[in-house]
PASEBA-1860 file (N, C-alpha, C; in nm, 3 decimals):
! residues 199
1> MVNHAYLE> 1.697/-0.179/-2.405/1.741/-0.338/-2.429/1.614/-0.406/-2.397 ~ 1.580/-0.467/-2.443/1.514/-0.599/-2.425/1.524/-0.700/-2.331 ~ 1.471/-0.696/-2.221/1.500/-0.833/-2.130/1.414/-0.894/-2.056 ~ 1.247/-0.812/-2.099/1.155/-0.870/-2.021/1.027/-0.892/-2.130 ~ 0.951/-0.964/-2.068/0.857/-1.012/-2.155/0.707/-1.019/-2.084 ~ 0.578/-1.038/-2.160/0.460/-1.073/-2.098/0.374/-1.178/-2.209 ~ 0.327/-1.223/-2.111/0.247/-1.324/-2.206/0.077/-1.275/-2.257 ~ 0.060/-1.274/-2.369/-0.049/-1.249/-2.423/-0.092/-1.322/-2.574
9> NNKWIETT> -0.227/-1.370/-2.540/-0.285/-1.494/-2.618/-0.205/-1.621/-2.636 ~ -0.110/-1.638/-2.529/-0.042/-1.748/-2.533/0.095/-1.739/-2.632 ~ 0.138/-1.625/-2.611/0.249/-1.583/-2.728/0.315/-1.450/-2.584 ~ 0.461/-1.478/-2.593/0.515/-1.393/-2.520/0.573/-1.253/-2.609 ~ 0.540/-1.163/-2.529/0.588/-1.042/-2.611/0.708/-0.960/-2.545 ~ 0.773/-0.964/-2.612/0.914/-0.868/-2.561/0.933/-0.724/-2.551 ~ 0.965/-0.653/-2.458/0.921/-0.515/-2.414/1.022/-0.503/-2.284 ~ 1.055/-0.363/-2.213/1.154/-0.353/-2.126/1.050/-0.254/-2.037
17> PGEWNRSN> 1.093/-0.272/-1.917/1.030/-0.226/-1.799/0.946/-0.070/-1.852 ~ 1.094/-0.011/-1.884/1.014/0.142/-1.933/0.896/0.160/-2.011 ~ 0.952/0.075/-2.106/0.799/0.024/-2.212/0.667/-0.001/-2.186 ~ 0.686/-0.073/-2.067/0.552/-0.151/-2.025/0.499/-0.043/-1.915 ~ 0.574/0.005/-1.867/0.519/0.126/-1.755/0.452/0.244/-1.844 ~ 0.500/0.272/-1.942/0.469/0.361/-2.059/0.292/0.330/-2.093 ~ 0.314/0.200/-2.151/0.210/0.178/-2.229/0.082/0.136/-2.151 ~ 0.100/0.120/-1.998/-0.002/0.090/-1.941/-0.014/0.220/-1.857
25> GTQIHHRQ> 0.089/0.318/-1.813/0.027/0.461/-1.814/0.068/0.440/-1.644 ~ 0.180/0.329/-1.553/0.152/0.304/-1.411/0.335/0.354/-1.445 ~ 0.370/0.334/-1.330/0.492/0.369/-1.234/0.545/0.264/-1.156 ~ 0.519/0.125/-1.221/0.566/0.022/-1.111/0.699/-0.015/-1.121 ~ 0.754/-0.028/-0.987/0.903/-0.057/-0.945/0.936/-0.175/-0.994 ~ 1.037/-0.206/-1.058/1.093/-0.343/-1.134/1.059/-0.439/-1.048 ~ 1.094/-0.460/-0.922/1.092/-0.529/-0.834/0.940/-0.625/-0.837 ~ 0.856/-0.490/-0.861/0.695/-0.563/-0.870/0.662/-0.613/-0.990
33> LEEHGLFQ> 0.735/-0.608/-1.088/0.670/-0.610/-1.187/0.615/-0.761/-1.246 ~ 0.683/-0.843/-1.185/0.640/-1.009/-1.175/0.483/-1.006/-1.167 ~ 0.465/-0.913/-1.015/0.378/-0.928/-1.000/0.215/-0.889/-1.057 ~ 0.277/-0.841/-1.167/0.177/-0.771/-1.250/0.183/-0.840/-1.409 ~ 0.262/-0.934/-1.415/0.283/-1.013/-1.508/0.399/-0.996/-1.619 ~ 0.517/-0.943/-1.555/0.615/-0.925/-1.693/0.754/-0.998/-1.594 ~ 0.817/-1.060/-1.679/0.875/-1.157/-1.627/1.028/-1.112/-1.697 ~ 1.138/-1.121/-1.616/1.254/-1.128/-1.693/1.260/-1.220/-1.739
41> IRYGPRPD> 1.339/-1.226/-1.880/1.334/-1.351/-1.973/1.479/-1.414/-1.925 ~ 1.465/-1.556/-1.915/1.576/-1.640/-1.893/1.638/-1.701/-2.040 ~ 1.759/-1.763/-2.007/1.805/-1.754/-2.150/1.827/-1.928/-2.117 ~ 1.848/-1.990/-2.242/1.818/-2.160/-2.189/1.941/-2.192/-2.254 ~ 1.976/-2.369/-2.224/2.118/-2.362/-2.259/2.169/-2.341/-2.397 ~ 2.263/-2.286/-2.452/2.304/-2.273/-2.586/2.368/-2.428/-2.637 ~ 2.322/-2.440/-2.732/2.404/-2.604/-2.819/2.518/-2.530/-2.859 ~ 2.592/-2.682/-2.879/2.721/-2.682/-2.933/2.675/-2.626/-3.103
49> HSDIEALV> 2.793/-2.553/-3.138/2.791/-2.524/-3.251/2.921/-2.485/-3.316 ~ 2.981/-2.527/-3.417/3.086/-2.482/-3.498/3.130/-2.333/-3.528 ~ 3.248/-2.306/-3.551/3.276/-2.146/-3.597/3.213/-2.098/-3.690 ~ 3.161/-2.184/-3.782/3.109/-2.138/-3.893/2.952/-2.163/-3.930 ~ 2.895/-2.153/-3.776/2.771/-2.149/-3.773/2.732/-2.025/-3.686 ~ 2.595/-1.977/-3.704/2.572/-1.856/-3.633/2.458/-1.931/-3.497 ~ 2.497/-1.873/-3.390/2.390/-1.905/-3.312/2.269/-1.787/-3.281 ~ 2.169/-1.822/-3.299/2.088/-1.687/-3.301/1.960/-1.727/-3.227
57> PGDIITEN> 1.865/-1.584/-3.168/1.772/-1.623/-3.085/1.650/-1.722/-3.149 ~ 1.582/-1.806/-3.066/1.528/-1.874/-3.098/1.351/-1.859/-3.071 ~ 1.257/-1.934/-3.051/1.117/-1.877/-2.942/1.170/-1.828/-2.834 ~ 1.068/-1.772/-2.774/1.074/-1.767/-2.610/0.968/-1.869/-2.569 ~ 0.973/-1.981/-2.530/0.878/-2.078/-2.487/0.853/-2.043/-2.308 ~ 0.755/-2.134/-2.239/0.714/-2.124/-2.149/0.764/-2.197/-2.019 ~ 0.836/-2.165/-1.929/0.874/-2.306/-1.854/0.839/-2.236/-1.710 ~ 0.782/-2.352/-1.653/0.733/-2.270/-1.497/0.645/-2.121/-1.491
65> GRPIQTWN> 0.592/-2.132/-1.603/0.500/-1.991/-1.602/0.605/-1.875/-1.630 ~ 0.745/-1.909/-1.697/0.836/-1.789/-1.714/0.866/-1.790/-1.864 ~ 0.941/-1.651/-1.912/0.990/-1.681/-2.039/1.105/-1.736/-2.037 ~ 1.158/-1.843/-2.149/1.284/-1.876/-2.162/1.308/-1.861/-2.305 ~ 1.438/-1.809/-2.333/1.487/-1.787/-2.449/1.562/-1.930/-2.503 ~ 1.500/-1.915/-2.648/1.553/-2.065/-2.710/1.662/-2.022/-2.793 ~ 1.730/-2.122/-2.860/1.864/-2.105/-2.954/1.838/-2.164/-3.057 ~ 1.874/-2.111/-3.169/1.866/-2.167/-3.307/2.012/-2.156/-3.356
73> IRPLLAEE> 2.034/-2.261/-3.441/2.189/-2.264/-3.535/2.141/-2.256/-3.656 ~ 2.209/-2.129/-3.742/2.212/-2.105/-3.900/2.340/-2.128/-3.937 ~ 2.354/-2.165/-4.044/2.459/-2.157/-4.153/2.538/-2.000/-4.173 ~ 2.652/-2.002/-4.143/2.690/-1.848/-4.175/2.647/-1.804/-4.315 ~ 2.620/-1.639/-4.306/2.601/-1.584/-4.456/2.755/-1.606/-4.548 ~ 2.767/-1.544/-4.646/2.932/-1.542/-4.736/2.978/-1.484/-4.653 ~ 2.943/-1.365/-4.622/3.048/-1.264/-4.587/3.103/-1.294/-4.446 ~ 2.964/-1.340/-4.354/3.011/-1.372/-4.197/3.105/-1.500/-4.199
81> KAEALAQR> 3.082/-1.605/-4.290/3.224/-1.736/-4.333/3.332/-1.697/-4.376 ~ 3.341/-1.566/-4.434/3.479/-1.586/-4.497/3.552/-1.481/-4.383 ~ 3.476/-1.415/-4.281/3.524/-1.367/-4.176/3.572/-1.506/-4.084 ~ 3.487/-1.551/-4.042/3.511/-1.681/-3.956/3.649/-1.753/-4.003 ~ 3.625/-1.788/-4.118/3.727/-1.862/-4.161/3.877/-1.786/-4.173 ~ 3.889/-1.632/-4.186/3.983/-1.596/-4.163/4.042/-1.578/-4.028 ~ 3.947/-1.545/-3.947/3.971/-1.557/-3.802/4.040/-1.687/-3.759 ~ 3.961/-1.840/-3.824/4.033/-1.949/-3.790/4.178/-1.925/-3.829
89> EYKLRAEC> 4.197/-1.894/-3.949/4.331/-1.926/-3.985/4.451/-1.849/-3.889 ~ 4.353/-1.699/-3.854/4.480/-1.630/-3.772/4.501/-1.673/-3.650 ~ 4.410/-1.758/-3.595/4.423/-1.826/-3.430/4.506/-1.922/-3.483 ~ 4.504/-1.996/-3.585/4.573/-2.126/-3.583/4.713/-2.079/-3.609 ~ 4.725/-1.966/-3.711/4.922/-1.941/-3.713/4.919/-1.877/-3.623 ~ 4.855/-1.815/-3.537/4.916/-1.742/-3.353/4.956/-1.864/-3.296 ~ 4.880/-1.984/-3.335/4.912/-2.085/-3.247/5.046/-2.171/-3.290 ~ 5.064/-2.159/-3.377/5.172/-2.239/-3.434/5.288/-2.129/-3.429
97> ERRIQKGT> 5.283/-2.005/-3.430/5.414/-1.933/-3.412/5.448/-1.923/-3.250 ~ 5.360/-1.943/-3.148/5.369/-1.969/-3.011/5.435/-2.094/-3.026 ~ 5.393/-2.186/-3.088/5.506/-2.319/-3.066/5.613/-2.276/-3.095 ~ 5.642/-2.221/-3.192/5.787/-2.231/-3.276/5.882/-2.161/-3.180 ~ 5.812/-2.057/-3.131/5.900/-1.987/-3.064/5.899/-2.024/-2.919 ~ 5.820/-2.128/-2.849/5.813/-2.176/-2.729/5.960/-2.248/-2.740 ~ 5.975/-2.340/-2.881/6.110/-2.403/-2.909/6.088/-2.549/-2.837 ~ 6.178/-2.590/-2.868/6.182/-2.736/-2.788/6.371/-2.768/-2.783
105> AFEIDGLG> 6.389/-2.881/-2.745/6.496/-2.924/-2.704/6.573/-3.061/-2.827 ~ 6.673/-2.974/-2.893/6.730/-3.080/-3.001/6.880/-3.145/-2.972 ~ 6.862/-3.268/-3.000/6.993/-3.343/-2.990/7.094/-3.343/-3.068 ~ 7.183/-3.275/-3.064/7.300/-3.261/-3.159/7.422/-3.298/-3.133 ~ 7.515/-3.408/-3.237/7.646/-3.507/-3.198/7.705/-3.429/-3.164 ~ 7.779/-3.483/-3.042/7.901/-3.379/-2.983/7.858/-3.283/-2.884 ~ 7.731/-3.251/-2.867/7.698/-3.125/-2.801/7.572/-3.173/-2.689 ~ 7.488/-3.300/-2.725/7.435/-3.325/-2.643/7.278/-3.253/-2.680
113> MVVIKYAP> 7.186/-3.190/-2.566/7.073/-3.151/-2.595/7.103/-2.963/-2.595 ~ 7.054/-2.935/-2.691/7.069/-2.783/-2.718/6.893/-2.755/-2.735 ~ 6.854/-2.630/-2.672/6.719/-2.600/-2.604/6.706/-2.473/-2.686 ~ 6.611/-2.468/-2.802/6.616/-2.324/-2.872/6.466/-2.285/-2.861 ~ 6.445/-2.158/-2.825/6.289/-2.043/-2.842/6.343/-2.031/-2.957 ~ 6.295/-2.015/-3.054/6.308/-1.956/-3.183/6.227/-1.853/-3.225 ~ 6.254/-1.759/-3.105/6.247/-1.611/-3.101/6.324/-1.578/-3.206 ~ 6.242/-1.425/-3.282/6.310/-1.342/-3.374/6.482/-1.321/-3.346
121> HQRTVIAA> 6.523/-1.273/-3.237/6.684/-1.273/-3.191/6.704/-1.405/-3.234 ~ 6.679/-1.484/-3.166/6.771/-1.644/-3.210/6.759/-1.692/-3.309 ~ 6.620/-1.642/-3.430/6.633/-1.674/-3.532/6.795/-1.603/-3.632 ~ 6.768/-1.485/-3.582/6.889/-1.379/-3.657/7.009/-1.461/-3.612 ~ 7.056/-1.490/-3.493/7.193/-1.550/-3.468/7.213/-1.668/-3.544 ~ 7.104/-1.764/-3.549/7.099/-1.894/-3.621/7.168/-1.853/-3.750 ~ 7.080/-1.784/-3.825/7.094/-1.746/-4.005/7.209/-1.711/-4.002 ~ 7.270/-1.626/-3.889/7.405/-1.573/-3.907/7.502/-1.692/-3.906
129> MTSQALIN> 7.538/-1.770/-3.820/7.604/-1.902/-3.772/7.556/-2.002/-3.902 ~ 7.471/-2.009/-3.929/7.442/-2.120/-4.054/7.495/-2.073/-4.193 ~ 7.507/-1.932/-4.212/7.543/-1.844/-4.327/7.699/-1.885/-4.363 ~ 7.737/-1.838/-4.245/7.896/-1.856/-4.218/7.940/-1.984/-4.221 ~ 7.892/-2.068/-4.142/7.917/-2.243/-4.187/7.910/-2.252/-4.345 ~ 7.824/-2.253/-4.384/7.775/-2.272/-4.548/7.920/-2.202/-4.593 ~ 7.927/-2.098/-4.587/8.027/-2.001/-4.675/8.146/-2.094/-4.677 ~ 8.184/-2.116/-4.523/8.329/-2.177/-4.512/8.316/-2.299/-4.430
137> SSSTELIR> 8.257/-2.389/-4.497/8.226/-2.513/-4.438/8.405/-2.586/-4.426 ~ 8.453/-2.574/-4.453/8.592/-2.648/-4.424/8.638/-2.545/-4.297 ~ 8.590/-2.446/-4.229/8.687/-2.375/-4.145/8.667/-2.443/-3.989 ~ 8.780/-2.467/-3.937/8.804/-2.542/-3.817/8.774/-2.434/-3.685 ~ 8.706/-2.326/-3.739/8.685/-2.241/-3.605/8.587/-2.293/-3.535 ~ 8.598/-2.258/-3.417/8.481/-2.252/-3.347/8.384/-2.167/-3.282 ~ 8.227/-2.180/-3.273/8.190/-2.052/-3.230/8.087/-2.109/-3.064 ~ 8.129/-1.989/-3.004/8.018/-2.045/-2.882/7.910/-1.966/-2.889
145> FRDDVGKT> 7.796/-2.048/-2.834/7.664/-2.001/-2.870/7.571/-2.040/-2.750 ~ 7.526/-1.975/-2.681/7.442/-1.963/-2.573/7.298/-2.010/-2.622 ~ 7.227/-2.135/-2.527/7.113/-2.172/-2.589/7.018/-2.092/-2.504 ~ 6.885/-2.139/-2.480/6.755/-2.089/-2.416/6.745/-2.105/-2.304 ~ 6.855/-2.190/-2.260/6.852/-2.259/-2.121/6.952/-2.207/-2.061 ~ 7.063/-2.110/-2.118/7.178/-2.026/-2.039/7.292/-2.138/-2.032 ~ 7.279/-2.229/-2.115/7.393/-2.334/-2.169/7.471/-2.267/-2.269 ~ 7.601/-2.293/-2.263/7.699/-2.216/-2.365/7.737/-2.364/-2.425
153> HTLGCNQI> 7.762/-2.339/-2.583/7.769/-2.452/-2.659/7.924/-2.436/-2.765 ~ 8.000/-2.524/-2.780/8.109/-2.451/-2.892/8.050/-2.532/-2.984 ~ 8.036/-2.494/-3.115/7.987/-2.537/-3.244/8.115/-2.541/-3.382 ~ 8.119/-2.660/-3.417/8.176/-2.662/-3.518/8.096/-2.623/-3.638 ~ 8.139/-2.649/-3.764/8.060/-2.586/-3.879/7.942/-2.699/-3.869 ~ 8.003/-2.877/-3.905/7.851/-2.927/-3.900/7.793/-2.937/-3.789 ~ 7.822/-2.898/-3.709/7.748/-2.889/-3.573/7.616/-2.786/-3.581 ~ 7.662/-2.654/-3.648/7.588/-2.576/-3.686/7.463/-2.595/-3.790
161> LMLATAID> 7.518/-2.702/-3.894/7.464/-2.719/-3.968/7.353/-2.825/-3.941 ~ 7.364/-2.916/-3.861/7.291/-3.005/-3.810/7.196/-2.934/-3.691 ~ 7.246/-2.815/-3.648/7.115/-2.767/-3.574/7.047/-2.693/-3.616 ~ 7.095/-2.635/-3.757/6.977/-2.544/-3.815/6.889/-2.651/-3.926 ~ 6.922/-2.765/-3.941/6.861/-2.878/-4.024/6.746/-2.933/-3.907 ~ 6.820/-2.951/-3.774/6.688/-3.005/-3.705/6.575/-2.867/-3.654 ~ 6.653/-2.757/-3.636/6.567/-2.651/-3.620/6.431/-2.621/-3.746 ~ 6.479/-2.631/-3.854/6.406/-2.601/-3.972/6.292/-2.748/-3.972
169> QFVLSQYK> 6.373/-2.848/-3.957/6.253/-2.959/-3.984/6.139/-2.898/-3.823 ~ 6.175/-2.886/-3.725/6.067/-2.870/-3.659/5.977/-2.760/-3.677 ~ 6.060/-2.680/-3.757/5.935/-2.542/-3.776/5.874/-2.597/-3.892 ~ 5.915/-2.681/-3.993/5.815/-2.753/-4.111/5.714/-2.815/-4.054 ~ 5.754/-2.918/-3.933/5.632/-3.003/-3.905/5.531/-2.908/-3.804 ~ 5.572/-2.809/-3.760/5.463/-2.711/-3.712/5.354/-2.671/-3.839 ~ 5.414/-2.623/-3.938/5.346/-2.580/-4.059/5.277/-2.660/-4.112 ~ 5.349/-2.819/-4.172/5.248/-2.887/-4.190/5.151/-2.945/-4.075
177> SLNTILDL> 5.164/-2.965/-3.985/5.026/-2.965/-3.899/4.921/-2.844/-3.898 ~ 4.967/-2.729/-3.907/4.904/-2.580/-3.920/4.770/-2.659/-4.056 ~ 4.887/-2.655/-4.139/4.794/-2.668/-4.283/4.688/-2.819/-4.270 ~ 4.725/-2.916/-4.237/4.661/-3.022/-4.202/4.512/-2.989/-4.105 ~ 4.526/-2.893/-4.026/4.389/-2.845/-3.922/4.355/-2.795/-4.037 ~ 4.379/-2.727/-4.120/4.306/-2.603/-4.199/4.245/-2.682/-4.304 ~ 4.268/-2.798/-4.337/4.209/-2.885/-4.440/4.113/-2.980/-4.370 ~ 4.083/-2.995/-4.244/3.988/-3.062/-4.220/3.855/-2.994/-4.199
185> DDFPQDYI> 3.749/-3.102/-4.236/3.605/-3.055/-4.289/3.566/-2.968/-4.144 ~ 3.580/-3.039/-4.018/3.534/-3.009/-3.890/3.646/-2.977/-3.817 ~ 3.649/-2.839/-3.787/3.778/-2.755/-3.781/3.754/-2.826/-3.578 ~ 3.870/-2.864/-3.524/3.862/-2.890/-3.402/3.881/-2.770/-3.313 ~ 3.754/-2.779/-3.230/3.766/-2.634/-3.108/3.907/-2.644/-3.007 ~ 3.965/-2.763/-2.979/4.046/-2.808/-2.896/4.211/-2.789/-2.996 ~ 4.196/-2.746/-3.092/4.310/-2.715/-3.210/4.454/-2.671/-3.099 ~ 4.425/-2.619/-2.980/4.578/-2.588/-2.934/4.653/-2.704/-2.858
193> DDKWWKP> 4.525/-2.829/-2.836/4.572/-2.940/-2.781/4.706/-3.052/-2.860 ~ 4.805/-3.086/-2.796/4.927/-3.082/-2.818/4.899/-3.239/-2.950 ~ 4.770/-3.316/-2.948/4.719/-3.401/-3.011/4.738/-3.339/-3.180 ~ 4.737/-3.252/-3.205/4.710/-3.192/-3.360/4.828/-3.090/-3.393 ~ 4.921/-3.086/-3.315/5.075/-3.076/-3.370/5.178/-3.155/-3.366 ~ 5.286/-3.211/-3.451/5.355/-3.254/-3.462/5.466/-3.246/-3.358 ~ 5.550/-3.336/-3.336/5.667/-3.297/-3.228/5.778/-3.202/-3.343
END
C-alpha cells in the first residue's frame, strides 16, 4: 500500500517504506523514516460531492514541509452513473417501505384512532377484511380487529372500507413522495428527513 512519499525536484514521489528501503539499500525502521525524508501522506479535507460524482485523488501538495493528499471531483462514467442511480433508487425504495411499515394512526368514524404498521402480516389481514366487506357490503356482521398498539376495534363493513381507503391514501402518498425525490435534479442527501415525505 502506497502511504508515504519523498520530495524529489519539488515533486512528491509516492512509495512504501519497504520499497524505500530496498531502493536505498537500507533497513531504516519506520519510526526513523521521517529523519531521512520519507513522510507519511496525510489526507486533506474531502470536498462535498453528490452521489453521481466521484471523489478521486488529486495532486500531493506540501504543507508544513509534509505531503498532503488533495482531492478532485469528476463526473461518474456511464456505467458508474447507472450503478449509482440504481443504488439511489434502492435506498429510496427501502426508505419508502420503512415508512409504510412504520405506519401511522388513522382516524375512523365510530372507532377513533386506529394505529396500523403496514407490515406483510397486517397487509394480508386488511386485504382479507376489505375483500369480504366489498363482497358483502350490506352485511351487518362486525369484525374484531387488533391494531398495532394492541387495541381491539369492532368494525362494520363501512368502517373496514374507510380504514382500507385511508391506508391506501397513506401508502400512495409515500410512493408519490418517492417519485418526487427521484425526479429531482439534485438528489437530497437528507432524503430520510420527514420534510421530503408526505404524511
